[in-house]
N, C-alpha and C positions, 0 to 999 in steps of 0.2 A: 614663559613667567617664572622667575628664581622662586624656590620654597625654603622656607626658614621652619625648621624643627625646634620646638621649645621641650626641653625634659624637665619634667618636676618630679624626684623622687619623695616618697612620702612615706610616713610609719604613725599610726595614729593622729591623723590631721582632720578630724572631722570637722572643727571649728574653720579651718583654712582654706579645705580644697575646693569649696564653692566661691568663694571670694577670690582665691588666686586665680581662677579659671575664668572667671570674668574679667578680672584686672588685665589677664596677659591678650585675651577675645579682643579687649578694647584698643590696647594698643596696638594691634595687627590692623584692626579695622580702620581704627582713627588715624594714626601716625604711618603706617606701613602697608597704604593699601594696594601698593604697586606690586605686592607678594604675595605669593599660596601660601600657607602654614598648615602647621599640625601640631597640636600639642599633645605629647605623651607623658601620662601619670605611671611612673612604677610604684607599685605599692608593694612594701617588705613587711607583708603578712601582718597587716593592723588588726587589732583586737576590738578597736572600738564600730562606729558607724562610717568609717571613712569608705569602705567598699560599695555599700549600697549607694552613696552620695555619688561616687565616681561612675557606677551604673546609670544612674539618673543622668550626671552630665552628659555622658557620652550619647545617650539616647535621643537628648535635646540637640548635640550638634556631632555630625559625624567627624569632623575634623579633629574632634578631642577623642583619643585613643587611652586604652589604660592595660598596663599588664599587671596581673596580679602574681607573685611570687608564691611557693609551695610553704616556703618559711621565711623566717628575718634570715637574710644572707649577710649582715653587714653594712656598715655605714659605706664601705666601698665597693664592693663587690655589685650592688643592687644600681647606684647611679653609672658605673661604668656599662655594664651590659645594658642598661636603657640607650644608654647613649650609642650603642652598637646598633641599635635598633633602628635608629631616626633616618629618614629618607631624604632630607632636605639637603639644598646645596650648602648649608650650613645650620648647626646646632647650636643652641642656646641652652646652658644647664643653670637652673636657679631652684632655690630652697622653697618649699611648699607654705613656710611661715611669713612672710614677708620681708625677712630680715636681709634678701638681696632684694632691691629696690625694682621693680619692672619697668619704670620709666627710665631705666637707663639702655633698654633693649634697642631704641630707636640708634643711639651712641654706637653701640657694639656694632650694630648693622652698618652704619656710616664707615667706621673703623676698617671694616672686612671688607667693605667696597673699594676702599682705597688700596686694597694690597695685603692686609694684614691676615694670614693665615690662623692667628688665633689672638683674642682680645680678653687678656686676664684681668678680672677685677680686683685690686688690691683694697684691702682694709686699710684705710691710713688713719679712721678713727673707728670708734665702737661704742653703742651704748650701754655693751653687754658689763658683766662686775669689771671693777678696775683690776682687783686681783688676779682674775682669770686671766685677762689680755696682759698683765705683765709675766706672768708664766708663759704665756704662748710667745711674747716676745723673746723672752729667754732662751724658749725651745728653739725659734726659727733662726736666731743668730748662732745658735751652739750648732745646730744641724749645718747651718749653711757653712762654717768654717770646717766643718769636720768632712762634709760629703766631697766627693770626688767629682759630682755634677753640679753644677750651677741650682741652688733653690731658690723659689720665689716667696720672697717673706708674705706674711699674712695674706696669702693666697690661698681661699679654701676650695677653689674648684667653679665657682660662679664667674661664667665668664660665655665667649661664643667661640667655636670650633669649625672651621671648613672641613666640607666635606673630605677633602685628599687626608688630614690629619686623621679623621674618625675611620677612613677606609684602613688607615696604617693599625689602630686599636683592633680593627676587626680580624687581623691578621696576628696578633700577640697572643701568645699562649702562657698567660702568667695567671695563675690562680689566686694572688695576693695581690691586684694592681693598685698602685698609689698614682692615681691621675695627677696629682700635683708635682709630683717629682717626674711623671712621663713628660709632662708638658714641657718641662725644663730642657729633659734628657734627649729628644729628638729632636730638637733645634728648629722646629719652624718658627718663620718670621711672626714675631708677637708685639704686640702693644699693651702695655699696662695702661689701666684706666683706674684712678685714685674713686674710693666713694665711703660714705661713712656706713657701719653696718648697723642696722636699727633694731630694737627689741623686736621679741615675737609679737606679731598681732595678737595671738590667743595660744592658748594652749600652753603645755609645759616642755621644756625641752629635754631631748631623749640623750643628750651627752651627759656623763659623769666622770668620775676619775677613771674607771676602768676603761673607758671608751677613748678617753684621751690618752691613756697609757697605751693603749692599743694601737692608735694611729701614732705615736711617737716610736713604738718599737719596730712597727712596719717599714717607717722610714728610716731610721737607724739601720736597721738591718738590712734594708734593700740598696742604700746610696752610700753606706760608710764602713771601713775596712777598720779604723781606727781601734773600735773595742777590742777586736782581736788581736790586732797588733801592739796596744795597750797591756795586754794580758801577757804577752810574750815578752815584752820588754820589762814588765814589772818583774815577772818570774824571774829573767835573766840576772837582773840587779839584786833582786832578794836572793836568788842563789849564791851570785858572786859574796855579798856581804856576810850571808852567812858562813860561806868557806872560810873567807878573811878573819870573822870573829873567832871561828873554831881554830884556825891556826894561831892567832894572838892569843886566844885561852889556852890551848895546848903547850906554845913556849913559854907563857907565865907558870905554868904547873910545872914545867921541866925546870925553870929557875928558882922555884919554890918563892916565887916574888910575891902570889896570891895566896896567903894563907887567911886573909880576912872572911868571916863566915858573912855570907851575902844571903843565903837564906834559897827558897825558890821562888822569890818574887821574879828576877830577871826571866826564868823560863817560865813562867804564868803569863806575865806582859806579852812575850814572843809568842806563845802558842795562842792566846787570843788576839793577836793583831795579824799573826800568820794566816789563822784558821779564818778570821774576817773576810781579809783579802781575798782567800781561796774561795770561800761561798760566794763573794761579789762575781768574780770573774767567772767561776761556774755557772751561776744564773746568768750572765752576760751570754756567755758561750752556748747555753740553754735556748736564749731566744733567737742566735742564728740558727743553730740546730732544728728548731721548731719552723722558721720560716724557710729552710731545706725542707725539712718532711712535708709541708703543705705544698710547695713545690711538686716535689717528686710523686706526690699521689695524684695530683694534676686533677684534682676534681673541677665539675663544671662550675662556672661563678654562680648560675642562677638556675633552679628548677621552675620553670613557668607552671603555673595553674590554668591560667586564664587568660586569655586575649581577647578585647574589645575593640571594633572598628577598624580593624587591622585587614 
């Protein structure tokens, strides 16, 4: 009998962990009775009542397991670590807040049985804030054009992963794993399934402008070179323009052609323009250096505090 693992990362989801566990169990028992299953919750150091509820769920059903992180290790490390702890022939990763429809799981399994190693769910529509979706769309198009590796638009990680892919993830030594990029980078046979992302069933989203920026920078520094090359190219052209302007100005001075009082305005404009450009590219280079620094330190993805039912 084949085994399917369901991974559900969570953080402060006391209103959702019990309903999502029941919904996933119902899907397995009613629509996928030919398969064995396990459900793994990985909790990213919740501060509400999530952990006591998970302990109660695990006590009722031995197929439901839980990993409690020692602290919050971020929105990428925790799911990536949890995926590597699955033991099924395939693993389904979905959110605890019901934005990822659990009723798609049988469809994902059918595509997997037909030979697909990865079944990625693509948000063709969303009930989220329209402005946020617009920004996401702009970001996906931009990173897709700049990246050396194919990027999957509107893919959040919701989908099914074959055991062979999970085994490769276990061998990766990347302290900044960006699963959405890794899925496209490794080249496994993949099928895209469209879906509409729903609103959260309960609770509040934990994403904010900082977490969105963090996600964007991790993908940008991991899969693009254009930032550093743009800095080098801009620096070269500005240097050439500055040298040309200096030579022209020097020639005009020698011919006494330029005796008009221009004041300090051109100098101030040039200083502010070049200064702003330098600060921008120093910050951009700093993002690359930060990514390099995190990888060189090679800290563990996650430190576990407790495991239940393993």
